[in-house]
Backbone as a ProteinNet text record, in pm:
[ID]
protein_1_A
[PRIMARY]
MTEPGFKDHFSARSADYAANRPDYPPELGAFLAGHAPGRSLALDCGCGNGQLSVLLADHFDRVAATDASAQQIAAAAPHPRIAYRVAPAEASGLAPGSADLIVAAQAAHWFDLDAFYAEARRVARPGALLALVSYGVLHVEGDAEPPMQAFYWRTLAPYWPPERRHVEDGYRSLPFPFAEIAQPGLAIERAWTRAQLMGYVETWSAVREAEKAVGRGPVDALAAALASIWPDGERRRVRWPLAVRAGRIG
[TERTIARY]
-146	-270	-337.5	-376.6	-444.2	-580.6	-614.6	-739.1	-860.3	-963.8	-1084	-1160.3	-1228.4	-1306.9	-1227.3	-1095.9	-1007.5	-1014.2	-1037.4	-1034	-888.1	-840.5	-698.1	-664.7	-610.8	-571.7	-421.3	-344.9	-200.1	-116.2	-174.2	-91.3	-24.5	-94.4	-40.7	91.9	114.8	239.7	307.3	307.5	363	511.2	587.4	729.5	747.6	665.8	671.7	632.9	533.5	489.3	603.4	672.7	784.4	896	920.7	1032.6	1004.2	877.4	847.2	761.7	705.3	628.8	722.5	690.7	777.3	763.1	872.3	862.9	830.9	811.4	761.9	877.6	858.3	966.8	990.3	1112.8	1142.3	1058.3	1019.8	940.2	805.8	752.4	625.7	643.2	748.5	774.6	794.3	866.5	889.9	759.9	673.2	543.9	459.4	447.4	363.8	419.3	549.7	610.1	601.7	614.3	611.4	478.6	369.3	236.2	186.6	262.8	225.7	260.8	185.1	212.4	333.5	387.1	505.4	569.1	677.6	751.7	766.7	677.1	692.2	646.4	525.8	467.5	386.5	413.8	332.8	268.9	144.3	72.3	50.2	106.9	92	-3.7	-126	-230.3	-233.9	-252	-244.4	-106	-4.6	133.9	193.5	128	186.2	321.2	422.7	556.9	642.4	578.9	649.2	716.6	673.8	738.7	730.8	613.2	602.6	653.3	636.4	680.3	828.1	909.8	1053.8	1083	1009.1	1026.9	990.2	881.5	838.6	938	1008.2	1105.8	1222.2	1240.4	1342.1	1299.6	1170.6	1117.7	1056.9	1017.5	947	1028.5	1013.7	1084.5	1039.4	908.3	853	749.2	739.9	636.4	566.3	435.1	353	294.7	326	286	199.1	74.7	-20	-71.7	-99.5	-163.1	-244.5	-356.5	-440.8	-383.8	-282.8	-222.7	-96.3	-97.5	21.5	136	105.7	210.5	280.1	202.8	264.8	355.7	309.8	392.3	519.9	508.7	626.4	730.3	684.2	775.1	823.3	781.9	813.3	960.3	1010.5	1150.6	1172.2	1260.8	1283	1351.4	1321.4	1381	1371.1	1474.5	1471.6	1362.8	1312.7	1208.5	1068	1056.2	924.4	880.8	757.6	695.2	582.7	603.4	501.9	410.1	281.8	191.6	75	20.2	-97.4	-220	-286.7	-405.7	-480	-612.1	-686.7	-668.7	-686.2	-673.5	-774.5	-886.6	-994.1	-972.2	-865.7	-836.6	-686	-618.4	-471.9	-409.7	-480.4	-423.6	-340.6	-329.2	-253.6	-332.9	-261	-323.9	-396.8	-503.6	-574	-482.1	-501.1	-428.5	-278.3	-230.1	-85.8	-16.8	-90.3	-28.3	-25.6	89.1	103.1	55.6	67.3	29.6	-39.4	-151.7	-216.8	-222.8	-165.3	-158.4	-193.5	-254.4	-279.9	-236.3	-144.9	-90.9	-132.4	-203.6	-250.7	-331.7	-410.5	-481.6	-621.4	-648.2	-773.3	-896.9	-883.6	-999.7	-1045.8	-966.7	-1008.3	-1071	-1064.4	-1105.9	-1256.1	-1306.5	-1434.9	-1405.2	-1430.9	-1382.3	-1443.5	-1572	-1631.4	-1558.1	-1531.5	-1460.9	-1316	-1252.7	-1114.8	-1105.3	-1197	-1193.9	-1220.5	-1308.1	-1332.2	-1205.1	-1134.2	-1008.8	-903.5	-897.6	-801.7	-829	-954.5	-987.6	-950.6	-965.5	-934.9	-785.9	-701.5	-557.6	-486.4	-553.3	-487.7	-463.1	-346.8	-323.2	-383.7	-406.1	-466.9	-389.1	-461.5	-400	-327.1	-342.7	-274.1	-316.6	-227.9	-254.9	-303.8	-411.2	-459.5	-437.7	-376.6	-348.2	-380.5	-446.7	-471.6	-386.7	-302.2	-207.9	-239.1	-235.5	-249	-162.7	-115.9	-50.4	-134.8	-147.8	-242.5	-186.3	-250.1	-211.4	-77	11.3	146.4	146.1	252.6	279.7	423.8	444.1	574.5	626	751.9	814.6	810.8	782.3	798.6	688.6	725.8	625.7	572.9	621	562.8	434.1	408.4	290	158.1	137.1	8.1	-25.1	67.1	28.2	3.3	76.3	52.3	-85.4	-123.5	-253.9	-367.5	-349.4	-451.7	-466.4	-354.6	-358.8	-432.6	-400.2	-464.1	-613.8	-647.4	-785.1	-878.7	-826.3	-913.6	-901	-779.2	-762.9	-803	-761.2	-786.3	-915.3	-986.2	-1106.2	-1203.3	-1230.9	-1327.2	-1274.6	-1145.6	-1084.9	-1041	-1047.8	-1014.9	-1126.4	-1092.7	-1198.1	-1263.9	-1389.9	-1459.4	-1391	-1319.1	-1252.1	-1141.4	-1096.5	-986.3	-1021.4	-1149.6	-1189.3	-1145.7	-1135.9	-1094.3	-948.1	-865.3	-725.9	-717.7	-797.5	-793.4	-834.5	-920.8	-961.2	-888.5	-776.4	-696.3	-767.2	-857.4	-933.2	-1033.3	-1058.7	-1154.7	-1295.3	-1326.9	-1461.5	-1478.4	-1372.2	-1384.5	-1428.7	-1517.6	-1552.7	-1430.9	-1415.6	-1301.5	-1349.4	-1400.2	-1465.3	-1368.6	-1264.3	-1163.6	-1127.9	-1090.5	-1046.4	-913.8	-911.2	-795.7	-682.3	-562.6	-440.8	-406	-363.5	-332.3	-223.2	-243.9	-144.1	-28.1	90.3	211.4	239.3	156.5	180.2	302.6	310.3	425.4	400.3	505.8	495.4	607.6	584.8	690	748.8	878.7	944.5	1058.9	1067.2	1171.9	1224.7	1350.1	1408.6	1415.4	1322.4	1306.3	1339.4	1386.6	1396.4	1259	1247.8	1122.7	1092.9	1196.5	1176.5	1123.2	1172.7	1122.9	977.1	942.8	804.3	712.7	751.5	668.2	659.7	765.9	758.8	654.2	645.3	542.6	403.2	387.8	257.3	208.5	299.5	262.7	205	225.5	170.3	26.2	-26.2	-160.3	-265.7	-361.9	-469.2	-549.4	-567.6	-643.5	-571.7	-439.9	-364.4	-391.5	-392.9	-421	-562.8	-658.3	-796.1	-809.2	-737.6	-739.6	-679.2	-572.3	-511.5	-609.8	-685.4	-784.6	-891.5	-927.1	-1037.8	-994.8	-880.9	-844.3	-700.5	-626.2	-489.1	-389.5	-269.6	-158.4	-157.5	-251.3	-249.2	-236.4	-318.7	-309.9	-174.6	-119.4	10.7	121	115.3	216	209.1	87.8	73	132.7	112.6	173.8	325.4	377.6	522.6	580.9	512.6	561.9	556.6	448.8	436.5	547.5	575.8	681.7	819	840.5	969.8	1001.1	896.4	917.9	963	946.8	980.1	1077.3	1109.4	1187.3	1301.5	1424.5	1537.4	1565.8	1614.7	1654.8	1756.8	1739.3	1836.3	1820.6	1747.3	1726.9	1633.2	1668.8	1586.5	1500.6	1376.9	1284.8	1216.4	1177.3	1114.2	970.9	938.4	803.5	757.7	636	587.9	448.1	426.6	296.4	260.4	152.5	113.7	68.9	109.4	70.4	-45.3	-144	-253.5	-245.2	-257.1	-253.8	-374.3	-461.7	-569.7	-533.9	-506.9	-455.8	-535.7	-561.2	-631.9	-603.8	-634.3	-611.2	-732.7	-702.4	-807	-824.2	-949	-974.2	-972.5
1696.1	1641.2	1549.6	1430	1336.6	1391.2	1373.3	1427	1361.2	1440.1	1381.9	1297.3	1192.7	1106	997.9	996.9	899.5	767.2	655.8	522.7	484	500.7	489.5	354	264.6	131.1	119.1	225.4	208.7	308.1	420.7	522.4	472.5	387.3	343.8	270.3	210.2	137.4	186.8	318.8	373.1	340.6	339.5	305.1	158.7	68	-72.5	-89	-13.1	-18.4	20.8	130.1	175.9	73.4	4.5	-88.5	-223	-265.1	-404.3	-426.9	-321.6	-341.8	-350.5	-436.3	-445.8	-321.6	-282.9	-171.4	-223.7	-130.9	-167.2	-188.4	-272.1	-298.1	-178.4	-156.4	-43.9	-45.1	-164.2	-173.8	-102.9	-94.5	-23.8	125.1	185	325.5	353	265.3	282.4	271.9	178	164.1	290.1	339.1	456.6	579.7	601.5	716.7	705.4	584	563.7	594.9	586.6	615.9	754.9	828	965	1057.6	1167.3	1257.5	1347	1350.5	1429.6	1381.6	1445.5	1402.7	1517.2	1615.2	1730.8	1702	1644.9	1629.6	1501.9	1423.1	1306.7	1330.8	1291	1299	1158.6	1130.1	999.9	1017.6	968.1	986	865.3	891.5	782.7	722	807.7	764.9	684.2	682.3	610.1	667.7	581.1	628.4	653.2	665.5	709	600.7	476.2	367.9	387.3	422.1	446.8	586.3	681.7	819.4	823.1	751.1	749.2	689.2	586	525	623.3	697.3	794.3	908.8	941.1	1050.3	1019.3	894.4	859.2	900.1	929.2	954.3	1093.2	1158.2	1286.4	1397	1518.9	1633.5	1659.9	1643.3	1665.2	1558.4	1521.5	1429.7	1495.6	1511.9	1555.8	1430	1408.3	1285.3	1321.9	1274.5	1310.6	1186.4	1203	1096.9	1162.6	1100.5	1155.3	1132.3	1047	1014.5	1096.4	1179.8	1257.4	1166.7	1055.9	964.6	897.6	862	803	903.5	1026.2	1128.9	1152.1	1149.5	1170	1059.5	938.3	825.6	812.5	905.1	893.3	921.1	853.9	868.8	1002.3	1087.5	1217.5	1204	1297.7	1298.7	1441	1490.7	1630.3	1663.1	1564.1	1591.3	1557.8	1516.3	1479.8	1583.6	1633	1721.5	1644.1	1607.4	1534.7	1635	1599.3	1680.6	1595.3	1631.4	1563.4	1620.7	1536.2	1578.3	1454.5	1460.6	1345.8	1334.3	1214.1	1192.4	1274.4	1305.1	1375.7	1526.9	1576.4	1720.7	1739.1	1726.7	1725.8	1861.9	1967.7	2101.2	2142.5	2058.2	2093.5	2189.4	2259.5	2350.2	2271.1	2325.4	2256.3	2233.2	2118.4	2088.3	2079.5	2031.9	2035.4	1899.6	1790.4	1659.5	1573.9	1515	1419.4	1279.7	1249.2	1118.3	1137.4	1069.8	1060.7	911.9	872.2	730.7	710.7	597.4	555	409.7	381.1	246.2	188.4	77	6.2	100.7	188.5	289.9	319.5	295.9	342.5	279.9	161.8	97.4	169.4	265.9	346.6	479.9	514.1	647.3	656.6	779.4	813.3	826.6	721.1	716.6	824	853.8	959.1	1091	1124.5	1248.7	1242.8	1126.8	1112.7	1127.9	1065.3	1078.4	1222.3	1291.7	1433.3	1515.1	1487.4	1556.9	1522.9	1396.4	1356.8	1431.1	1442.6	1516.3	1663.9	1718.4	1860.3	1888.2	1802.6	1831.1	1775.6	1693.6	1628.8	1727.6	1718.1	1786.6	1699.6	1754.2	1672.7	1543.4	1433.2	1303.1	1242.8	1300.8	1246.9	1103.2	1029.7	890.3	882.1	808	774.4	625.6	589.1	447.5	411.6	298.8	238.1	111.4	104	-7.2	-81.9	-212.4	-290.8	-415.6	-463.2	-593.5	-690.6	-810.9	-906.6	-988	-1099.6	-1187.7	-1252.9	-1254.3	-1306.3	-1457.4	-1504.7	-1648	-1671.2	-1776.6	-1805.4	-1937.8	-1938.6	-2057.5	-2176.4	-2293	-2417.5	-2447.3	-2519.5	-2570.9	-2464.5	-2340.8	-2231.6	-2177.9	-2213.6	-2160.7	-2206.8	-2335.8	-2375.7	-2307.1	-2300.8	-2231.2	-2082.4	-2019.2	-1876.4	-1854	-1936.4	-1919.7	-1948.5	-2050.2	-2080.6	-1966.4	-1906.5	-1794	-1675.4	-1646.3	-1531.7	-1554.7	-1667.2	-1687.7	-1741.6	-1818	-1877.8	-1809.9	-1807.8	-1752.1	-1605.6	-1527	-1382.9	-1341.3	-1436.7	-1401.6	-1309.5	-1330.1	-1242.1	-1101.5	-1079.4	-955.7	-859.9	-904	-812.7	-710.5	-583.2	-486.1	-521.3	-483.4	-521.7	-470.3	-359.1	-304.2	-395.1	-486.9	-574.2	-658.7	-684.5	-769.2	-707.7	-574.1	-508.9	-538.5	-549	-586.8	-731.1	-817.3	-959.5	-985	-899.6	-921.4	-828	-770.6	-686.4	-560.5	-509.9	-386.5	-401.5	-523.6	-540.5	-502	-505.3	-471.1	-321.3	-242.7	-98.2	-35.2	63.1	133.4	206.9	205	271.5	327.1	450.5	505.6	567.4	493.7	541.8	427.9	464.3	364	306.2	176.8	116.8	80	93.2	47.5	-88.7	-180.8	-315.6	-309.9	-383.8	-384.9	-475.6	-447.2	-516.4	-651.6	-700	-830.9	-834.5	-740.3	-729.2	-799.5	-815.9	-872.1	-813.6	-814.2	-784.4	-917.6	-929.3	-1051.7	-1015.1	-1087.1	-1064.3	-1199.1	-1200.6	-1317	-1281.5	-1334.6	-1294.4	-1408.4	-1369	-1463.1	-1476.6	-1575.2	-1593	-1470.7	-1413.3	-1295	-1177.6	-1161.3	-1053	-1075.8	-1200.2	-1229.8	-1200	-1238.9	-1212.9	-1063.4	-988.3	-843.9	-783.8	-835.9	-790.7	-829.6	-952.8	-998	-907.7	-863.2	-778.5	-643.4	-602.9	-475.8	-489.6	-611.1	-629.6	-575.2	-504.1	-450.3	-562.6	-675.3	-786.3	-849.1	-847.6	-898.9	-813.9	-682.6	-595.1	-614.8	-634.1	-658	-792	-893.3	-1023.8	-1014.6	-938	-920.4	-856.8	-759.2	-695	-794.7	-885.8	-977.7	-1100.7	-1159.7	-1289.1	-1294.5	-1184.3	-1184	-1230	-1263.4	-1296.1	-1441.5	-1521.5	-1664.2	-1697.4	-1641.7	-1677.3	-1643.7	-1526.9	-1489.1	-1578.3	-1607.1	-1694.8	-1835.7	-1882.7	-2015.1	-2018.3	-1911.2	-1904.3	-1902.3	-1820.4	-1812.2	-1948.5	-2023	-2155.5	-2253.2	-2247.4	-2337.2	-2311.1	-2184.2	-2151.2	-2188.9	-2169.5	-2201.9	-2351.4	-2433.5	-2577.8	-2625.3	-2542.8	-2583.9	-2489.4	-2375.7	-2271.6	-2229.6	-2274.2	-2243.8	-2093.4	-2051.8	-1912.5	-1871.8	-1753.3	-1699.2	-1746.6	-1854.8	-1903.2	-1809.7	-1779.6	-1690	-1770.6	-1729.3	-1793.6	-1685.6	-1725.2	-1629.8	-1601.4	-1472.4	-1426.9	-1342.1	-1367.9	-1302.3	-1246.7	-1122.1	-1058.5	-1020	-1070.3	-1024.1	-878.4	-800.4	-660.4	-645.5	-566.7	-531	-380.9	-344.1	-202.6	-176.1	-88.1	-39.2	103	122.8	250.9	296.4	426	481.9	630.8	684.4	826.5	910.1	1030.2	1125.6	1224.9	1245	1343.7	1284.2
1265.2	1320.9	1219.2	1260.3	1172.5	1132.8	1006.3	954.3	1020.9	1059.2	1118.9	1018	1069.4	983.2	913	934.1	870.9	945.7	871.9	933.3	954.4	1076.3	1103	1163.7	1079.6	1126.3	1145.9	1117.5	1106.5	1187.2	1231.4	1295.4	1422.3	1498.4	1627.1	1612.4	1495.8	1473.5	1346.4	1326.8	1203.4	1188	1298.5	1289.9	1249.1	1304.8	1265.1	1118.7	1076.8	938	845.6	880.2	797.8	792.5	904.1	911.7	848.4	846.2	814.4	690.3	632.8	510.2	390.1	291.5	173.1	86.9	19.1	-73.7	-213.5	-306.8	-439.3	-536.5	-638.8	-734.5	-825.5	-868.7	-959.1	-1085.8	-1130.7	-1253.5	-1240.9	-1118.1	-1099.1	-1125.8	-1072.4	-1098.3	-1246	-1313.7	-1457.1	-1536.2	-1499	-1567.1	-1550.5	-1427.9	-1402.7	-1474.1	-1463.8	-1529.8	-1681.7	-1731.8	-1876.1	-1939.9	-1862.2	-1914.7	-1876.5	-1796.7	-1761.9	-1878.4	-1897.1	-2010.4	-1990.1	-1868.7	-1839.3	-1711.3	-1671.6	-1552.3	-1452.1	-1456.3	-1368.4	-1226.1	-1210.9	-1077.4	-1067.9	-964.4	-930.1	-793.5	-779.3	-652.6	-600.3	-482.7	-417.1	-299.8	-314.1	-213.2	-119.7	9.7	105.9	106.5	109.4	85.6	198.9	318.2	430.1	466.9	471.9	504.7	381.8	265.9	146.8	65.7	79.9	6.5	-144.4	-195.7	-339.1	-374.8	-284.4	-312	-349.2	-274.5	-300.6	-437.1	-473.8	-605	-716.4	-696.8	-797.9	-812.9	-704.3	-709.6	-803.5	-840.3	-939.8	-1080.3	-1099	-1232.5	-1251	-1142	-1151.7	-1084.7	-1138.5	-1081.1	-938.2	-914.7	-781.1	-751	-626.8	-579.7	-461.9	-472.8	-359.8	-296.2	-169.9	-100.3	18.8	18.2	123.5	194.1	321.9	399.8	510.5	544.8	650.7	789.1	801.9	931.1	954.1	1055.7	1090.1	1132	1198.1	1243.2	1124.9	1023.3	904.8	834.7	820.5	757.4	838.2	970.4	1055.2	1035.3	997.9	978.3	834.4	746.3	603.8	576.1	471.9	433.8	363.2	413.7	350.1	214.7	125.7	-7.6	-60.4	-126.5	-170.1	-272.1	-342.9	-442.6	-393	-267.6	-213.3	-110.7	-126.9	-28.3	38.2	164.6	240.2	310.9	319.4	400.2	448.3	564.6	617.6	547.5	470.5	397	350.5	343.2	290.5	139.8	88.9	-54.7	-134	-69.4	-138.1	-144	-82	-81.5	-73.3	-186.3	-188.2	-164.5	-200.9	-190.9	-311.3	-413.7	-533.6	-621.5	-706.8	-802.4	-910.2	-965.3	-1073.9	-1194.3	-1258.6	-1381.2	-1365.8	-1251.5	-1225.4	-1224.3	-1209.7	-1186.6	-1311.8	-1339.3	-1449.6	-1409.9	-1281.3	-1228.2	-1095.2	-1077.1	-947	-913.5	-800.4	-766.8	-620	-591.5	-453.9	-443	-352.6	-337.7	-203.1	-209	-88.5	0.7	-62.2	14.2	-37.8	-166.2	-225.8	-162.1	-103.5	-41.9	83.7	133.7	248	206	77.5	32.9	10.8	13.6	-47.6	-196.7	-272.7	-409.9	-498.7	-482.5	-564.8	-542.7	-417.6	-386.7	-433.4	-420.4	-466.1	-617.6	-689.6	-835.3	-878.3	-807.8	-839	-815.9	-707.6	-680.2	-784.9	-826.3	-929.5	-1059.9	-1097.1	-1219.5	-1206.4	-1087.7	-1066.6	-1082.1	-1024.6	-1024.8	-1147.5	-1227.3	-1340.3	-1454.2	-1514.3	-1641.2	-1751	-1872.7	-1979	-2004.3	-2002.2	-2027.7	-1910.7	-1791.8	-1674.1	-1646.5	-1583.2	-1548.6	-1404.4	-1385	-1250.5	-1229	-1117.9	-1092.4	-948.9	-931.5	-801.1	-793.7	-694.4	-680.4	-551.3	-557.8	-435.2	-446.9	-331.2	-331.9	-251.1	-307	-252.9	-137.3	-112.2	-1.9	-34.4	61.5	40.4	20.2	-43.6	-55.9	-12.3	65.2	123.4	67	33.6	-23.8	72.2	18.1	91.5	191.6	298	390.9	486.8	476.4	555.9	494	368.3	300.5	364.3	393.1	451.2	583	681.8	805.1	785.4	692.7	668.4	607.5	510.4	447.3	546.1	629.8	730.2	829.6	867.9	961.6	899.1	774	707.9	685.7	623	576.6	684.1	780.1	880.2	1017.3	1070.8	1205.5	1210.8	1113.4	1116	1044.8	987.7	909.7	983.3	1114	1180.9	1208.2	1186.6	1234.4	1123.6	998.5	889.4	871.5	847	816.7	683.8	664.5	540.9	415	423.9	306.1	253.6	337	297.4	175.3	154.4	41	-91.9	-96.9	-221.1	-252.3	-148.5	-169.3	-217.2	-157.8	-193.1	-337.3	-393.5	-533.2	-630.8	-586.5	-674.4	-719.2	-634.5	-660.5	-775.1	-819.2	-930.8	-889.9	-760.7	-714.5	-690.1	-703.7	-689	-820.3	-815.3	-939	-993.7	-1125.1	-1189.5	-1323.2	-1324.2	-1443.3	-1543.3	-1577.5	-1671.4	-1766.3	-1888.8	-1985.7	-1939.1	-1916.2	-1848.2	-1942.7	-1888.7	-1953.5	-1893.9	-1977.1	-1928.7	-1822.9	-1714.2	-1606.7	-1643.5	-1588.1	-1634.5	-1571.1	-1478.6	-1418.6	-1330	-1237.5	-1149.1	-1015.9	-940.5	-804.9	-720.1	-589.4	-492.6	-448.3	-450.5	-405.1	-310.6	-200.7	-102.9	-53.3	-12	55.6	203.2	280.5	419.7	515	632.3	743.3	808.9	893.7	968.1	1054.8	1114.7	1198.7	1117	995.2	909.6	872.6	843.3	810.4	928.3	1047.5	1163.9	1193.9	1165.7	1180.1	1088.8	966.8	873.2	921.9	967.8	1017.7	1131	1214.9	1328.7	1284.9	1158.1	1110	1062	1053.5	999.4	1095.9	1041.5	1125.4	1190.6	1121	1178	1297.1	1296.9	1411.4	1534.7	1517.7	1631.7	1683.1	1592.3	1635.2	1706.7	1658.9	1725.1	1865.1	1878.1	2010.6	2108.5	2061.7	2147.8	2191.9	2101.4	2129	2208.5	2171.6	2230.8	2280.7	2271.6	2319.3	2214.2	2259.6	2170.1	2124.8	2170.9	2140.3	1992.5	1903.6	1762.1	1699.5	1732	1675.9	1731.4	1860.1	1920.4	1860.9	1830.8	1770.7	1630.3	1554	1421.1	1433.1	1524.6	1542.1	1578.1	1663.7	1703.8	1586.4	1508	1393.2	1291.7	1265.2	1169.9	1224.8	1355.9	1415.9	1405.2	1403.2	1397.3	1258.9	1156.5	1019.3	949.6	1013.1	945.6	1037.7	1011.2	1100.7	1110.1	1224.6	1244.2	1138	1082.5	988.2	845.6	823.1	686.9	611.4	487.6	406.2	308.8	299.5	205.1	121.1	0.9	-90.5	-45.1	-36.7	-6.2	-124.1	-169.9	-291.7	-270	-316.3	-315.2	-459.3	-516.5	-649.8	-644.4	-743.8	-753.3	-850.6	-811.1	-901.7	-929	-1054.5	-1094.4	-1184.2	-1137.8	-1223.1	-1263	-1390.1	-1439.6	-1560.4	-1565.9	-1681.3	-1693.6	-1809.7	-1834.3	-1794.1	-1747.5	-1710.2	-1824.1	-1865.8	-1968.4	-2107.8
[MASK]
++++++++++++++++++++++++++++++++++++++++++++++++++++++++++++++++++++++++++++++++++++++++++++++++++++++++++++++++++++++++++++++++++++++++++++++++++++++++++++++++++++++++++++++++++++++++++++++++++++++++++++++++++++++++++++++++++++++++++++++++++++++++++

């Protein structure tokens, strides 16, 4: 059962989210594990379908992965070292002083941060690492970039939830009361076809809100614009800058 009070923008298309969202680079897992005081337990809060959880399982003996959406947990990728459960980020259910790493990827802007930070302090072992990860607005290689940017910033501007601004500024506007470790300057990069890119666009919460308000016209117009310049099957580089705000607890 999805947790009450959760701002749920993704459960309705959790399978699409799992299929079409980009996963994280291996270097992110190595960075987080490298700054954790141990490798026993990582807590992935707001884990969605487990994209980061699976990466962390390469480095930690156990990963506790929680999300307030039952549908997202149902779509999560199984792994022998990952224990998924439906729970809010602010109440993980872990034992006090048990986690080497507490991380939230593309999720912290939905949290009650004061409550989340209190929970992180409760479950953290001495010197544990807390990290907030987000990936920013995509960039597409070549002449597909202008229509994509116009669609994101202009066409969808009225339909993004207000929390989206935190993703756009790399979480710099979120309070972070911990001594920060310098972020490694990572990015997600993929070679995608036009169809893959449109599959990703369809997962955006603003696209669903636009459909409710004005129908499929804006998405269809973007698809037509891209089709006129991007041949079927051709792969182009798509890049998302990664922002990591990381610091030690205690």
